[in-house]
VEXDRENFI-316087 format. One record per residue: residue in three letters; y, z, x of N, C-alpha, C, O in turn. Coordinates in nm, 2 decimals. Example, Ala and Ser with C-alpha at 12.3 -4.5 7.8 and 13.67 -1.06 7.14 Angstrom:
<atom><rest>Ala</rest><n_py>-0.57</n_py><n_pz>0.78</n_pz><n_px>1.32</n_px><ca_py>-0.45</ca_py><ca_pz>0.78</ca_pz><ca_px>1.23</ca_px><c_py>-0.33</c_py><c_pz>0.78</c_pz><c_px>1.32</c_px><o_py>-0.33</o_py><o_pz>0.85</o_pz><o_px>1.42</o_px></atom>
<atom><rest>Ser</rest><n_py>-0.22</n_py><n_pz>0.71</n_pz><n_px>1.28</n_px><ca_py>-0.11</ca_py><ca_pz>0.71</ca_pz><ca_px>1.37</ca_px><c_py>0.00</c_py><c_pz>0.79</c_pz><c_px>1.29</c_px><o_py>0.11</o_py><o_pz>0.80</o_pz><o_px>1.34</o_px></atom>
This chain:
<atom><rest>Unk</rest><n_py>-1.29</n_py><n_pz>-2.07</n_pz><n_px>-0.53</n_px><ca_py>-1.23</ca_py><ca_pz>-1.95</ca_pz><ca_px>-0.51</ca_px><c_py>-1.20</c_py><c_pz>-1.88</c_pz><c_px>-0.64</c_px><o_py>-1.15</o_py><o_pz>-1.95</o_pz><o_px>-0.73</o_px></atom>
<atom><rest>Unk</rest><n_py>-1.22</n_py><n_pz>-1.76</n_pz><n_px>-0.65</n_px><ca_py>-1.19</ca_py><ca_pz>-1.69</ca_pz><ca_px>-0.78</ca_px><c_py>-1.04</c_py><c_pz>-1.66</c_pz><c_px>-0.79</c_px><o_py>-0.96</o_py><o_pz>-1.67</o_pz><o_px>-0.69</o_px></atom>
<atom><rest>Unk</rest><n_py>-0.99</n_py><n_pz>-1.63</n_pz><n_px>-0.91</n_px><ca_py>-0.85</ca_py><ca_pz>-1.59</ca_pz><ca_px>-0.93</ca_px><c_py>-0.81</c_py><c_pz>-1.47</c_pz><c_px>-0.84</c_px><o_py>-0.70</o_py><o_pz>-1.46</o_pz><o_px>-0.79</o_px></atom>
<atom><rest>Unk</rest><n_py>-0.91</n_py><n_pz>-1.38</n_pz><n_px>-0.83</n_px><ca_py>-0.88</ca_py><ca_pz>-1.26</ca_pz><ca_px>-0.76</ca_px><c_py>-0.86</c_py><c_pz>-1.29</c_pz><c_px>-0.61</c_px><o_py>-0.77</o_py><o_pz>-1.23</o_pz><o_px>-0.54</o_px></atom>
<atom><rest>Unk</rest><n_py>-0.94</n_py><n_pz>-1.38</n_pz><n_px>-0.55</n_px><ca_py>-0.93</ca_py><ca_pz>-1.42</ca_pz><ca_px>-0.41</ca_px><c_py>-0.80</c_py><c_pz>-1.49</c_pz><c_px>-0.39</c_px><o_py>-0.73</o_py><o_pz>-1.46</o_pz><o_px>-0.29</o_px></atom>
<atom><rest>Unk</rest><n_py>-0.76</n_py><n_pz>-1.58</n_pz><n_px>-0.48</n_px><ca_py>-0.63</ca_py><ca_pz>-1.65</ca_pz><ca_px>-0.47</ca_px><c_py>-0.51</c_py><c_pz>-1.55</c_pz><c_px>-0.48</c_px><o_py>-0.41</o_py><o_pz>-1.57</o_pz><o_px>-0.40</o_px></atom>
<atom><rest>Unk</rest><n_py>-0.52</n_py><n_pz>-1.45</n_pz><n_px>-0.57</n_px><ca_py>-0.41</ca_py><ca_pz>-1.35</ca_pz><ca_px>-0.58</ca_px><c_py>-0.40</c_py><c_pz>-1.27</c_pz><c_px>-0.45</c_px><o_py>-0.29</o_py><o_pz>-1.24</o_pz><o_px>-0.40</o_px></atom>
<atom><rest>Unk</rest><n_py>-0.52</n_py><n_pz>-1.23</n_pz><n_px>-0.40</n_px><ca_py>-0.52</ca_py><ca_pz>-1.15</ca_pz><ca_px>-0.27</ca_px><c_py>-0.45</c_py><c_pz>-1.23</c_pz><c_px>-0.16</c_px><o_py>-0.37</o_py><o_pz>-1.18</o_pz><o_px>-0.08</o_px></atom>
<atom><rest>Unk</rest><n_py>-0.49</n_py><n_pz>-1.36</n_pz><n_px>-0.15</n_px><ca_py>-0.43</ca_py><ca_pz>-1.44</ca_pz><ca_px>-0.04</ca_px><c_py>-0.28</c_py><c_pz>-1.46</c_pz><c_px>-0.06</c_px><o_py>-0.20</o_py><o_pz>-1.45</o_pz><o_px>0.03</o_px></atom>
<atom><rest>Unk</rest><n_py>-0.23</n_py><n_pz>-1.48</n_pz><n_px>-0.19</n_px><ca_py>-0.09</ca_py><ca_pz>-1.49</ca_pz><ca_px>-0.22</ca_px><c_py>-0.01</c_py><c_pz>-1.37</c_pz><c_px>-0.18</c_px><o_py>0.09</o_py><o_pz>-1.38</o_pz><o_px>-0.12</o_px></atom>
<atom><rest>Unk</rest><n_py>-0.07</n_py><n_pz>-1.25</n_pz><n_px>-0.21</n_px><ca_py>0.00</ca_py><ca_pz>-1.12</ca_pz><ca_px>-0.18</ca_px><c_py>0.00</c_py><c_pz>-1.10</c_pz><c_px>-0.03</c_px><o_py>0.11</o_py><o_pz>-1.06</o_pz><o_px>0.02</o_px></atom>
<atom><rest>Unk</rest><n_py>-0.10</n_py><n_pz>-1.14</n_pz><n_px>0.04</n_px><ca_py>-0.10</ca_py><ca_pz>-1.12</ca_pz><ca_px>0.18</ca_px><c_py>0.00</c_py><c_pz>-1.21</c_pz><c_px>0.25</c_px><o_py>0.07</o_py><o_pz>-1.17</o_pz><o_px>0.34</o_px></atom>
<atom><rest>Unk</rest><n_py>0.01</n_py><n_pz>-1.34</n_pz><n_px>0.20</n_px><ca_py>0.11</ca_py><ca_pz>-1.43</ca_pz><ca_px>0.26</ca_px><c_py>0.25</c_py><c_pz>-1.38</c_pz><c_px>0.23</c_px><o_py>0.34</o_py><o_pz>-1.39</o_pz><o_px>0.31</o_px></atom>
<atom><rest>Unk</rest><n_py>0.27</n_py><n_pz>-1.34</n_pz><n_px>0.11</n_px><ca_py>0.41</ca_py><ca_pz>-1.29</ca_pz><ca_px>0.07</ca_px><c_py>0.45</c_py><c_pz>-1.17</c_pz><c_px>0.16</c_px><o_py>0.56</o_py><o_pz>-1.16</o_pz><o_px>0.20</o_px></atom>
<atom><rest>Unk</rest><n_py>0.35</n_py><n_pz>-1.08</n_pz><n_px>0.18</n_px><ca_py>0.37</ca_py><ca_pz>-0.96</ca_pz><ca_px>0.26</ca_px><c_py>0.41</c_py><c_pz>-1.00</c_pz><c_px>0.40</c_px><o_py>0.50</o_py><o_pz>-0.94</o_pz><o_px>0.46</o_px></atom>
<atom><rest>Unk</rest><n_py>0.34</n_py><n_pz>-1.10</n_pz><n_px>0.46</n_px><ca_py>0.36</ca_py><ca_pz>-1.15</ca_pz><ca_px>0.59</ca_px><c_py>0.50</c_py><c_pz>-1.21</c_pz><c_px>0.60</c_px><o_py>0.57</o_py><o_pz>-1.19</o_pz><o_px>0.70</o_px></atom>
<atom><rest>Unk</rest><n_py>0.54</n_py><n_pz>-1.28</n_pz><n_px>0.50</n_px><ca_py>0.68</ca_py><ca_pz>-1.34</ca_pz><ca_px>0.49</ca_px><c_py>0.78</c_py><c_pz>-1.23</c_pz><c_px>0.49</c_px><o_py>0.89</o_py><o_pz>-1.25</o_pz><o_px>0.56</o_px></atom>
<atom><rest>Unk</rest><n_py>0.76</n_py><n_pz>-1.13</n_pz><n_px>0.41</n_px><ca_py>0.86</ca_py><ca_pz>-1.02</ca_pz><ca_px>0.40</ca_px><c_py>0.87</c_py><c_pz>-0.95</c_pz><c_px>0.54</c_px><o_py>0.98</o_py><o_pz>-0.92</o_pz><o_px>0.58</o_px></atom>
<atom><rest>Unk</rest><n_py>0.76</n_py><n_pz>-0.94</n_pz><n_px>0.61</n_px><ca_py>0.77</ca_py><ca_pz>-0.87</ca_pz><ca_px>0.74</ca_px><c_py>0.86</c_py><c_pz>-0.96</c_pz><c_px>0.84</c_px><o_py>0.94</o_py><o_pz>-0.90</o_pz><o_px>0.91</o_px></atom>
<atom><rest>Unk</rest><n_py>0.84</n_py><n_pz>-1.09</n_pz><n_px>0.83</n_px><ca_py>0.92</ca_py><ca_pz>-1.18</ca_pz><ca_px>0.92</ca_px><c_py>1.06</c_py><c_pz>-1.17</c_pz><c_px>0.88</c_px><o_py>1.15</o_py><o_pz>-1.18</o_pz><o_px>0.97</o_px></atom>
<atom><rest>Unk</rest><n_py>1.09</n_py><n_pz>-1.17</n_pz><n_px>0.75</n_px><ca_py>1.23</ca_py><ca_pz>-1.16</ca_pz><ca_px>0.71</ca_px><c_py>1.30</c_py><c_pz>-1.03</c_pz><c_px>0.75</c_px><o_py>1.42</o_py><o_pz>-1.03</o_pz><o_px>0.79</o_px></atom>
<atom><rest>Unk</rest><n_py>1.23</n_py><n_pz>-0.92</n_pz><n_px>0.75</n_px><ca_py>1.28</ca_py><ca_pz>-0.80</ca_pz><ca_px>0.79</ca_px><c_py>1.32</c_py><c_pz>-0.80</c_pz><c_px>0.94</c_px><o_py>1.41</o_py><o_pz>-0.73</o_pz><o_px>0.99</o_px></atom>
<atom><rest>Unk</rest><n_py>1.24</n_py><n_pz>-0.88</n_pz><n_px>1.02</n_px><ca_py>1.26</ca_py><ca_pz>-0.88</ca_pz><ca_px>1.16</ca_px><c_py>1.37</c_py><c_pz>-0.98</c_pz><c_px>1.20</c_px><o_py>1.42</o_py><o_pz>-0.98</o_pz><o_px>1.32</o_px></atom>
<atom><rest>Unk</rest><n_py>1.41</n_py><n_pz>-1.07</n_pz><n_px>1.11</n_px><ca_py>1.51</ca_py><ca_pz>-1.18</ca_pz><ca_px>1.14</ca_px><c_py>1.65</c_py><c_pz>-1.14</c_pz><c_px>1.09</c_px><o_py>1.66</o_py><o_pz>-1.08</o_pz><o_px>0.98</o_px></atom>
<atom><rest>Unk</rest><n_py>1.75</n_py><n_pz>-1.17</n_pz><n_px>1.17</n_px><ca_py>1.88</ca_py><ca_pz>-1.14</ca_pz><ca_px>1.13</ca_px><c_py>1.91</c_py><c_pz>-1.23</c_pz><c_px>1.00</c_px><o_py>1.87</o_py><o_pz>-1.34</o_pz><o_px>0.99</o_px></atom>
<atom><rest>Unk</rest><n_py>1.99</n_py><n_pz>-1.17</n_pz><n_px>0.91</n_px><ca_py>2.01</ca_py><ca_pz>-1.24</ca_pz><ca_px>0.78</ca_px><c_py>2.09</c_py><c_pz>-1.37</c_pz><c_px>0.80</c_px><o_py>2.09</o_py><o_pz>-1.46</o_pz><o_px>0.72</o_px></atom>
<atom><rest>Unk</rest><n_py>2.17</n_py><n_pz>-1.38</n_pz><n_px>0.91</n_px><ca_py>2.25</ca_py><ca_pz>-1.51</ca_pz><ca_px>0.93</ca_px><c_py>2.17</c_py><c_pz>-1.61</c_pz><c_px>1.01</c_px><o_py>2.23</o_py><o_pz>-1.72</o_pz><o_px>1.05</o_px></atom>
<atom><rest>Unk</rest><n_py>2.05</n_py><n_pz>-1.58</n_pz><n_px>1.04</n_px><ca_py>1.97</ca_py><ca_pz>-1.68</ca_pz><ca_px>1.12</ca_px><c_py>1.92</c_py><c_pz>-1.79</c_pz><c_px>1.04</c_px><o_py>1.89</o_py><o_pz>-1.78</o_pz><o_px>0.92</o_px></atom>
<atom><rest>Unk</rest><n_py>1.90</n_py><n_pz>-1.91</n_pz><n_px>1.10</n_px><ca_py>1.84</ca_py><ca_pz>-2.02</ca_pz><ca_px>1.03</ca_px><c_py>1.70</c_py><c_pz>-2.00</c_pz><c_px>0.98</c_px><o_py>1.66</o_py><o_pz>-2.04</o_pz><o_px>0.87</o_px></atom>
<atom><rest>Unk</rest><n_py>1.62</n_py><n_pz>-1.92</n_pz><n_px>1.05</n_px><ca_py>1.49</ca_py><ca_pz>-1.89</ca_pz><ca_px>1.01</ca_px><c_py>1.49</c_py><c_pz>-1.81</c_pz><c_px>0.88</c_px><o_py>1.41</o_py><o_pz>-1.83</o_pz><o_px>0.79</o_px></atom>
<atom><rest>Unk</rest><n_py>1.58</n_py><n_pz>-1.71</n_pz><n_px>0.88</n_px><ca_py>1.59</ca_py><ca_pz>-1.62</ca_pz><ca_px>0.76</ca_px><c_py>1.63</c_py><c_pz>-1.71</c_pz><c_px>0.64</c_px><o_py>1.57</o_py><o_pz>-1.69</o_pz><o_px>0.53</o_px></atom>
<atom><rest>Unk</rest><n_py>1.73</n_py><n_pz>-1.79</n_pz><n_px>0.66</n_px><ca_py>1.77</ca_py><ca_pz>-1.87</ca_pz><ca_px>0.55</ca_px><c_py>1.66</c_py><c_pz>-1.97</c_pz><c_px>0.50</c_px><o_py>1.65</o_py><o_pz>-1.99</o_pz><o_px>0.38</o_px></atom>
<atom><rest>Unk</rest><n_py>1.59</n_py><n_pz>-2.02</n_pz><n_px>0.59</n_px><ca_py>1.48</ca_py><ca_pz>-2.11</ca_pz><ca_px>0.55</ca_px><c_py>1.37</c_py><c_pz>-2.04</c_pz><c_px>0.48</c_px><o_py>1.31</o_py><o_pz>-2.09</o_pz><o_px>0.38</o_px></atom>
<atom><rest>Unk</rest><n_py>1.33</n_py><n_pz>-1.91</n_pz><n_px>0.52</n_px><ca_py>1.23</ca_py><ca_pz>-1.84</ca_pz><ca_px>0.45</ca_px><c_py>1.28</c_py><c_pz>-1.80</c_pz><c_px>0.31</c_px><o_py>1.20</o_py><o_pz>-1.80</o_pz><o_px>0.22</o_px></atom>
<atom><rest>Unk</rest><n_py>1.41</n_py><n_pz>-1.76</n_pz><n_px>0.30</n_px><ca_py>1.46</ca_py><ca_pz>-1.72</ca_pz><ca_px>0.17</ca_px><c_py>1.46</c_py><c_pz>-1.84</c_pz><c_px>0.08</c_px><o_py>1.43</o_py><o_pz>-1.82</o_pz><o_px>-0.04</o_px></atom>
<atom><rest>Unk</rest><n_py>1.50</n_py><n_pz>-1.95</n_pz><n_px>0.13</n_px><ca_py>1.50</ca_py><ca_pz>-2.07</ca_pz><ca_px>0.04</ca_px><c_py>1.36</c_py><c_pz>-2.10</c_pz><c_px>-0.01</c_px><o_py>1.34</o_py><o_pz>-2.14</o_pz><o_px>-0.12</o_px></atom>
<atom><rest>Unk</rest><n_py>1.26</n_py><n_pz>-2.09</n_pz><n_px>0.08</n_px><ca_py>1.12</ca_py><ca_pz>-2.12</ca_pz><ca_px>0.04</ca_px><c_py>1.07</c_py><c_pz>-2.02</c_pz><c_px>-0.06</c_px><o_py>0.99</o_py><o_pz>-2.06</o_pz><o_px>-0.15</o_px></atom>
<atom><rest>Unk</rest><n_py>1.12</n_py><n_pz>-1.90</n_pz><n_px>-0.06</n_px><ca_py>1.08</ca_py><ca_pz>-1.80</ca_pz><ca_px>-0.16</ca_px><c_py>1.14</c_py><c_pz>-1.82</c_pz><c_px>-0.29</c_px><o_py>1.08</o_py><o_pz>-1.80</o_pz><o_px>-0.40</o_px></atom>
<atom><rest>Unk</rest><n_py>1.26</n_py><n_pz>-1.88</n_pz><n_px>-0.29</n_px><ca_py>1.33</ca_py><ca_pz>-1.90</ca_pz><ca_px>-0.42</ca_px><c_py>1.29</c_py><c_pz>-2.03</c_pz><c_px>-0.49</c_px><o_py>1.33</o_py><o_pz>-2.05</o_pz><o_px>-0.60</o_px></atom>
<atom><rest>Unk</rest><n_py>1.21</n_py><n_pz>-2.11</n_pz><n_px>-0.43</n_px><ca_py>1.17</ca_py><ca_pz>-2.24</ca_pz><ca_px>-0.49</ca_px><c_py>1.07</c_py><c_pz>-2.22</c_pz><c_px>-0.59</c_px><o_py>1.02</o_py><o_pz>-2.31</o_pz><o_px>-0.65</o_px></atom>
């Protein structure tokens, strides 16, 4: 896979994660788990 392909996949996955975070209440365990995963 080229660097461009990997970058595209990474951006798509991050965008999908952001969408889920926007739909989840900030005090939910799911939100906290997603945020923790992003900060690692």
